[in-house]
N, C-alpha and C positions, 0 to 999 in steps of 0.2 A: 503493499500500499504506500510507503514512503516514497517510492519511485513516481507513483502518480502525482503526489503533491508536489514534486519538485519540477514538473514540467509546466510549460505555459498552457493555460485552458486553450488557446487558440490552437496549439499544436498536438493536443491530446485527443485521442479517440479509442474507444473501447476495442478489445480484440474480438474477432468473429466468435471465438468458441468461449467468451465468458457469459456467465449467466445474465438472463435478462433482469433488470432491476424493476421490481413491480411498484415499489414504493420506498420513498426515502424522507428524512428529515434531518435538517442540521440539530447536532446536540450540544455544541460549544465550541469555543475556541481556547486551546491549551497551549502553555508555555511548557517546554521540556528543556532543561539545562543539564548539561555533561561537563565534566571537569576535563575531558580528553577530547581530540579531534581525530578526524580519519587519517591525518598525515603524522601523528604522534609528536607534534610540535609542542614543546613545553610553553608554559605561560598564557595560553589560552585554550579554551574549551570550544563548545558549540552550543548553539541554541535554535531549537526547532520551534516554529509557530504552527501548530497542527489545528486545522479545522475538522472536527470531528462530524461524522455522519453516521446516523443507523439507517440501515437497508434491509428491506426485504426483497429477497432473491427468488427467482423461478426455480432454482436448483441449488444443490450444495456446489460451492465453488471447488475446483481443482486446486488444492494447497501443495505446494511444492517446497521442500527444503532446500535451503541455500547455505552459503558461506557463513552467514550470520545466524541462522536458525537451524540447528541440527536435531532437532526433537519435536514431536508433535504430541499434544497430550489433549484429550477432552475432559473437561472441567466443569463443575457447576460454578455458579457465581462465588459461592461461599468457599469452594476450594481453592478458586484462584485468588480470592483476597487472602485467604490463610497461607498460601503457599510462600515460602521464603526465598524461592528460587525464580518467582515472576517479578518482573521488574516493576517498580511504583509508577513508572510512567504508562504501563499497561493497565495496571489496577485502576487508575484514575477513571477510565472509561466504564468500568464495571460498577462504579459508584453513582451512577446517573439515576 
């Protein structure tokens, strides 16, 4: 999802195999601050400004693992909020 947020709306279009969005609503704008940056340069971190949306999709999306995400787990909201290995910036969306 972060790759979608970094592109200009004018250049973005959904892939043909993505599930159809049946309904959606904005849920808020969130600040995410990190002490590190992608280049591992000391003395500055990174800041994301995230526009969150809740979506109802026509089918379950295909979720693929990548270099940053090596494990998938299905969790209830309660399990996710209690999990020590789930990042706080992920938990914020479940507290809506």
